[in-house]
C-alpha positions as CSV (number, residue, x, y, z in Angstrom):
1,M,25.4,-4.5,23.3
2,R,24.6,-7.9,22.2
3,L,23.1,-8.1,18.8
4,T,21.8,-11.6,17.9
5,P,20.2,-12.5,14.6
6,P,17.2,-14.6,15.4
7,S,17.1,-18.0,13.6
8,P,15.8,-21.4,14.6
9,H,18.8,-23.1,12.9
10,A,21.7,-24.3,14.9
11,A,24.3,-23.0,12.5
12,A,23.0,-19.6,12.7
13,R,22.9,-19.6,16.5
14,S,26.6,-20.8,16.7
15,R,28.0,-18.1,14.5
16,P,29.9,-15.0,16.1
17,R,27.6,-12.2,17.2
18,P,28.5,-8.6,17.1
19,H,29.1,-6.9,20.4
20,G,29.3,-3.4,21.4
21,D,31.1,-1.5,24.3
22,W,28.5,1.5,24.6
23,S,30.7,3.6,22.2
24,A,29.4,5.2,19.0
25,A,32.2,3.5,17.1
26,S,31.3,0.0,18.3
27,V,27.7,0.6,17.5
28,Q,28.6,1.6,13.9
29,A,30.8,-1.5,13.5
30,A,28.2,-3.8,14.9
31,G,25.6,-2.3,12.6
32,R,27.8,-2.8,9.5
33,E,28.6,-6.3,10.6
34,L,24.9,-7.1,10.9
35,A,24.1,-5.6,7.5
36,A,26.9,-7.7,6.0
37,L,25.3,-10.9,7.4
38,G,22.4,-10.5,4.9
39,D,20.0,-12.7,6.9
40,C,19.4,-10.8,10.1
41,T,15.9,-9.9,10.6
42,A,15.9,-8.2,14.0
43,V,18.2,-6.5,16.5
44,F,17.7,-5.9,20.3
45,A,20.1,-3.2,21.6
46,A,20.9,-2.8,25.2
47,A,20.0,0.9,25.1
48,D,18.0,3.2,23.0
49,A,21.1,5.3,22.1
50,M,22.7,2.1,20.7
51,A,19.6,1.3,18.9
52,I,19.5,4.7,17.3
53,G,23.2,4.2,16.3
54,V,22.4,0.7,14.9
55,V,19.6,2.2,12.7
56,R,21.9,4.8,11.3
57,A,24.6,2.2,10.5
58,L,22.3,-0.2,8.9
59,T,20.6,2.6,6.9
60,E,24.1,3.6,5.6
61,A,24.9,0.1,4.8
62,G,21.8,-0.6,2.9
63,P,19.2,-2.6,4.8
64,R,16.1,-0.7,5.3
65,V,14.6,-0.3,8.9
66,P,12.1,-1.8,9.5
67,D,11.4,-3.3,6.1
68,D,14.6,-5.6,6.1
69,I,15.6,-5.4,9.8
70,S,13.5,-4.5,12.9
71,V,15.4,-2.7,15.8
72,V,14.4,-2.6,19.4
73,G,16.0,-0.5,22.2
74,F,15.8,-0.3,25.9
75,A,15.0,2.5,28.3
76,D,12.6,4.7,26.3
77,I,14.7,7.9,26.4
78,P,12.8,10.9,25.4
79,V,14.9,11.6,22.2
80,A,13.9,8.3,20.9
81,A,10.5,9.3,19.8
82,Y,12.1,12.1,17.6
83,V,14.5,10.2,15.5
84,T,13.7,8.6,12.1
85,P,12.6,6.0,12.3
86,P,11.7,6.2,16.0
87,P,12.9,2.9,17.6
88,T,10.5,0.5,19.3
89,T,11.8,0.3,22.9
90,V,11.2,-1.5,26.2
91,R,10.1,1.0,28.9
92,P,11.3,-0.4,32.2
93,P,9.4,1.0,35.3
94,F,12.4,2.9,36.8
95,D,10.4,4.5,39.5
96,A,8.8,1.3,40.6
97,A,12.1,-0.5,40.6
98,A,13.6,2.1,42.8
99,Q,10.8,2.0,45.2
100,E,11.3,-1.7,45.5
101,G,15.0,-1.4,46.1
102,I,14.4,1.2,48.8
103,R,11.8,-0.9,50.5
104,L,14.1,-4.0,50.5
105,L,16.9,-1.7,51.9
106,V,14.8,-0.3,54.6
107,R,13.6,-3.7,55.7
108,A,17.2,-5.0,55.7
109,V,18.2,-2.1,57.9
110,E,15.3,-2.3,60.4
111,Q,15.3,-6.1,60.4
112,P,18.9,-7.2,59.9
113,E,18.2,-10.7,61.1
114,A,15.3,-11.3,58.9
115,E,15.5,-13.1,55.6
116,L,14.6,-10.8,52.7
117,P,11.7,-11.6,50.5
118,P,12.5,-12.1,46.9
119,P,12.2,-8.9,45.0
120,H,9.0,-8.0,43.1
121,D,9.7,-7.5,39.4
122,P,7.4,-4.7,38.1
123,P,6.1,-5.2,34.6
124,V,7.8,-3.5,31.6
125,A,5.9,-1.9,28.8
126,L,6.7,-2.1,25.0
127,S,6.4,1.3,23.1
128,V,5.9,0.0,19.5
129,R,7.2,2.5,17.1
130,A,8.3,2.6,13.5
131,S,11.6,0.6,13.7
132,T,9.7,-2.8,13.8
133,A,7.7,-4.8,11.5
134,P,6.8,-8.5,11.1
135,R,9.6,-10.5,9.8
136,P,9.9,-11.0,6.1
137,G,7.5,-13.8,5.0
138,A,5.3,-13.7,8.1
139,P,1.6,-13.5,7.5
140,A,0.4,-10.0,6.8
141,G,-1.2,-8.0,9.6
142,R,-0.2,-10.3,12.3
143,R,2.7,-9.8,14.7
144,P,4.0,-12.8,16.6
145,P,3.4,-12.7,20.4
146,L,6.1,-11.3,22.5
147,W,7.1,-13.1,25.8
148,C,9.6,-12.4,28.5
149,R,11.8,-15.6,28.7
150,R,12.4,-14.8,32.4
151,T,8.9,-14.3,33.7
152,G,6.9,-16.1,31.1
153,R,4.6,-13.1,30.7
154,H,4.0,-10.6,27.8
155,P,6.1,-7.6,28.5
156,A,3.4,-5.1,27.8
157,R,0.6,-6.8,29.9
158,A,1.0,-7.1,33.6
159,G,-0.3,-10.4,34.9
160,S,-0.5,-12.2,31.6
161,S,0.8,-15.8,31.5
162,G,3.2,-17.2,28.9
163,P,2.4,-19.8,26.4
């Protein structure tokens, strides 16, 4: 898990960032480390299970989710909707990605000499739940736009273009 406190300041970007190894112990340690920083406003965890663990560690250490720190997970596992607070999560299109992989594999087998086309990246969706809020000091009632750095598109809207 890579947990990065967002900050426009170079000093904040250069400080060490907590990392996890997918274990419950590392998630707890990363959550406590983030709570100790005091200026972290958001966490993106590599998996929903890790996001759930970070929420618990932060809650035990004092910061309130989402009032003090927003938490976002990845994968949209079914249990995520039933924990408190339920984490906002990126929902990847696993079925579409698998179909694309099979399509490319079949083409490679049937046409071994042909150059493969670049893979098509199906759009992801964002399930906004109770673990996120505008950053402290942001204008009330307005969420900043979310953009995928790799594609330049909004993750929840297929076909949208970046800024």
